[in-house]
C-alpha positions as CSV (number, residue, x, y, z in Angstrom):
1,M,0.1,0.0,-0.1
2,T,2.9,2.3,0.8
3,G,4.3,2.1,-2.8
4,R,0.7,2.9,-4.3
5,R,0.3,5.8,-2.0
6,G,3.6,7.1,-2.7
7,F,3.3,6.8,-6.3
8,L,-0.1,8.6,-6.2
9,L,1.2,11.5,-3.9
10,G,4.1,12.0,-6.2
11,F,1.9,12.0,-9.2
12,L,-0.4,14.5,-7.7
13,L,2.6,16.8,-6.8
14,V,3.9,16.7,-10.3
15,A,0.4,17.3,-11.7
16,L,-0.2,20.4,-9.3
17,L,3.4,21.8,-10.2
18,V,2.6,21.6,-13.8
19,A,-0.8,23.1,-13.7
20,G,0.1,25.6,-11.3
21,G,3.8,26.5,-12.2
22,L,4.4,25.8,-15.8
23,S,0.9,27.3,-16.9
24,S,2.3,30.8,-16.0
25,F,5.0,30.2,-19.1
26,A,2.0,29.4,-21.4
27,S,1.6,31.8,-24.5
28,S,-1.0,34.6,-23.9
29,S,-1.2,34.7,-27.8
30,P,-4.2,33.2,-29.6
31,D,-3.9,29.6,-30.2
32,G,-3.9,28.3,-33.8
33,L,-7.8,28.2,-34.2
34,D,-8.2,31.5,-33.0
35,T,-5.6,32.7,-35.3
36,V,-7.0,31.1,-38.5
37,T,-10.5,32.4,-37.7
38,L,-8.9,36.0,-37.7
39,H,-7.5,35.6,-41.2
40,G,-9.1,38.2,-43.5
41,C,-10.2,40.7,-40.8
42,T,-9.0,43.7,-39.2
43,V,-9.6,44.5,-35.5
44,T,-10.9,48.2,-34.9
45,E,-11.0,49.6,-31.3
46,T,-14.5,51.2,-30.9
47,A,-16.1,52.7,-27.6
48,G,-17.9,49.6,-27.1
49,G,-14.8,47.4,-27.4
50,E,-13.2,45.7,-30.4
51,Q,-15.0,45.3,-33.6
52,L,-14.0,42.9,-36.5
53,D,-14.1,44.2,-40.1
54,G,-13.5,42.2,-43.2
55,T,-14.3,38.5,-44.5
56,C,-13.1,36.4,-41.5
57,I,-15.2,33.6,-39.9
58,A,-14.6,35.2,-36.4
59,R,-17.3,37.9,-37.3
60,N,-19.8,35.2,-36.7
61,A,-18.6,33.9,-33.2
62,G,-20.2,34.6,-30.1
63,E,-19.6,33.8,-26.6
64,H,-19.6,30.2,-25.5
65,A,-22.1,28.8,-23.2
66,T,-19.8,28.3,-20.3
67,A,-18.3,32.0,-20.7
68,G,-19.5,33.1,-17.3
69,S,-18.5,30.2,-15.3
70,P,-15.7,30.4,-12.6
71,L,-12.9,28.9,-14.5
72,A,-13.6,30.3,-18.1
73,D,-10.7,31.5,-20.3
74,Y,-8.2,29.5,-17.9
75,A,-8.7,32.0,-15.4
76,V,-10.5,32.4,-11.9
77,F,-13.6,34.5,-12.3
78,G,-11.9,36.3,-15.1
79,G,-9.1,37.6,-13.0
80,E,-5.6,38.5,-14.2
81,G,-3.0,36.4,-13.1
82,T,-4.9,33.4,-11.9
83,V,-4.0,31.2,-14.7
84,G,-2.0,28.9,-12.3
85,L,-4.8,28.8,-9.8
86,A,-7.2,27.8,-12.3
87,G,-4.9,24.9,-13.3
88,V,-4.7,23.8,-9.8
89,V,-8.3,23.8,-9.1
90,G,-8.7,21.9,-12.3
91,V,-6.3,19.3,-11.2
92,L,-8.1,18.9,-8.0
93,V,-11.6,18.6,-9.5
94,T,-10.6,16.1,-12.0
95,L,-8.8,14.1,-9.2
96,V,-12.2,14.2,-7.0
97,L,-14.4,13.3,-10.0
98,A,-12.0,10.3,-11.2
99,G,-11.5,9.2,-7.6
100,G,-15.4,9.1,-7.0
101,L,-16.0,7.3,-10.3
102,F,-13.5,4.6,-9.5
103,R,-14.9,4.1,-6.2
104,V,-18.4,3.8,-7.4
105,L,-17.1,1.3,-10.4
106,R,-15.4,-0.7,-7.7
107,R,-18.3,-1.1,-5.6
108,R,-20.6,-2.2,-8.5
109,S,-18.2,-5.3,-9.4
110,P,-19.8,-8.7,-8.4
111,A,-19.0,-9.6,-4.7
112,G,-16.9,-12.7,-4.4
113,S,-15.7,-12.7,-7.9
114,A,-12.0,-13.0,-8.3
115,P,-10.0,-13.0,-11.7
116,S,-9.1,-16.6,-12.5
117,R,-5.4,-17.5,-13.2
118,D,-4.7,-19.8,-16.0
119,D,-1.2,-20.8,-15.2
């Protein structure tokens, strides 16, 4: 049990370090899909914000369904500089959901059934 527990704690520590630490080095530039959707457009600053002019497909884009959620756009409640915290929260939520799913699935296995070994 100690070996498994040590592995899981090490895995959790590495996941938290990657999500919380390395995410600060991620590019703030748009990703490939965002860049491609902006081809053919020019961005104009207006009193109401940015306006897209031209023939790009980004002109038809709108907010996604989860835009108002607490972790939208890789930030906690839209706050600047909270990318690392959002990553840590994401790792912990994923761990809790996966752990709960594994526990439920393990309980559903038939009682008394052990895998047979054909040597």
